N, C-alpha and C positions, 0 to 999 in steps of 0.2 A: 829407431831410425835416425840417421845423421843427415843433416841438411847444412850445406855451405851456402853463404850468400856473399857475393862480391858487389860492392856498390857504395854510394854515399850513405852516411849514417841515417839521414832522414828517410831515404828509400828503404834501407834495411828495416827500420822501425815499422814502416808501413806494411812491408811484406810479412814481417814476423808476427804481426797481429792476426794474420789470416791463416797461420800454420798451426798444426796440432800442438796442444800444450805438452804432450808427452815427448815430442821430438827433441833431439839434441841439436841445437842450432848454433852454428859457428859463423862469426862475422869476419870478413876480410875487407879492408878498406879499398885500396886501389891495386893491390898486388895479388896475383893468382898464387894460391898455395903451392908448395913444392910438389905435393902429391894430391891427386884428386881421387885416388882409389878408395879412400875411407868413406866417401859420401854416397848415400843412396840417391840424393838429388842435389844438384849444384845450380844455383841461380847466378847469372851474371847480369846485373841490372845496368851496367855501363857498357854493354857489348857494342852498341852502335858507335861509341867513342873510341874503342880500341879493338877493332876486328882482327888484329893480328893474333888475338888470343884463340881464335878458332883452331889454329893448328894444334895447340895444346889439347883442346877438347877432342879433336879428331884422332890424335895419337894416343889418347888414354886407352889403356887396356882393361879398364874396370867396367863394371855393369852400371856405372853412374848414369843417371838421366840428367842431361844438361838442358836448362831452360834459359834462353837468352833473350834479352830485350831486343826486339827486332822489328817493331811496328813500321819503321821507316825504310826497310829494305827486304829483299828476298834472300833468305839464307842460301838457297840453291844457286844464286848468282855469284856466291863467293867461292864456289868450288874451283879448284885448279887441278892439280894432279891427284889430290886426295878425295875419295868419295865421301859425301856427306853421310854420317852415320845415322842409323835409325833411332839412336838414343838422343839426338839433338832436336830440340823444339824451339820455336819462337814464342814470345808472349807480348801482349800489349801491356807495357809497363808505364804508359803515360800517366801523369798525375790524374787522380780520381778514378782510374781504372783498376788499380790493384785492389781497392776495397770493394769493388762490385761483387755482388753475390754470385755472378757467373764470370769465370775467368776465360778470356779469349786466348786460346793456344793454337799456334799454327803448326802444320805438319807438311813435310815436303814429299812424302810418298805414302801410298795407302797401307804399306806394311806397318806403319807406326800407329795405326788406329787402336790396336789392342793395348799398346803402352799407355794410351790416353786413359783407358779404363783403369789401368793399374795406378796411374797418377791420381785419378779421382779417389780411389780407395786409400792410397797412401796419405794424401794430403787433406782428405775430407773436403774436397772441393767439388763444385759443379762446374764442369768445363764445357765450353762451346768450341769444338774443333773447327778450324777454318784453314783453307788452303794457304800455302806459303805465298804471299803476295804483298807488295808494298801497300801499307795502310791497313792491311787486314780488312775488317768489315766496319766495326763501330767507329773507328777513327776516320775512315773515309766519309762515312755519313755525317759525323759530327763536324768535321772540318768544312765539308760542303755547306752545311747549314749555317755555320758561322760566317762563311764567305758570302752566302746569300743575304744574311742579316746585315752585313756591312754594305752590300749593294743597296738594300732597302734604306738604310740610314743615309747613305750617300745621295740617294735620290730625294731625300726629305720626306719620305712617305710616313715615317713614324720615328719616335724617339727610341733611344736604347732601352729605357725603362718599359715603354709600351711593347716593344718587340719581345723583351724578356718575359713580361707578364703574359703576353699572348701565347708564346710558345709553351710556357709552363701550364697554363690553363687548357690550351688546346691539345697538347700531346702528353701531358702528365710527366714531362721531363723534370728531373730534380733541379735543373738550373736552366736559365735562359741562355741563348747563344753568346751574349756578351759576358754574362757571369762565367760561363764555362770557358770562354776564351781567356778570361783573366786567370782562372785556375790553371789552365794548361800553359799559359804564357803566349803572348802574341807572336813572338819569334818562333815558338814551337809550331803554332798553327800555320804560319807562313811557310816554314820549312817543310812541313808535312804536305801542304798543298803543292808546293814546287815538286816534291818527289813523286806525288801521285800523278800530277799532270805529266811529268816526264815519262812516267811509266805507261800511262793510258792515252795521252794526247786528247783527253776528253775535255771539251770546252767548259764543262761544269766546274772544273778545278782551276780555271784561270783566276788568278788572285785579283780581288777587287783593289783598285788603287788606294782607296781609303784604308783598307786593312794593311796593305803593304807599307803605307806611310806611317801607320801606327807602330810598326815594328822597328822604326829607326830610333 
């Protein structure tokens, strides 16, 4: 099995550790290879930064399965005159999520579900399929929790350390909300909340002023 990965070197190394040892893995820094037909699976870990690459994936005549970092957008919203192929999936590639034991993969139509089973067998992954939506599932929940934690801090109810400890003990999360925010990056959390709020208009995703000021 041949797997191509496009993205920054640190993200490539993260993903590579989760892939089958027997796979042939090829790294591409910031340039899409001339041909994609040789790959069984191709990951684009920088897709949200260069969505123009979508046309290359749509026009590919191969049986390659494309997995694109797309937690901050709906893939189906990018369609113009070209129909989104059943071989294109989204993935939550935010920091700390690539290493999770369950991978969050989004699909844009029900015909793709059988391919997710194929992916699980090919990559030796356990996959949680989710509908194609801004924020997917886990990042929506996590960013909302981080936002609420900042409101709690802003109101002076508890310290960062106490909130982190309370969340870890009470929910068995691996990190507290402030610890997780640091790992994701404050700017990433703020950007995600902005995108989710614009998509849903749900007041739960309105950014806490203290969190927004921390991103400056």
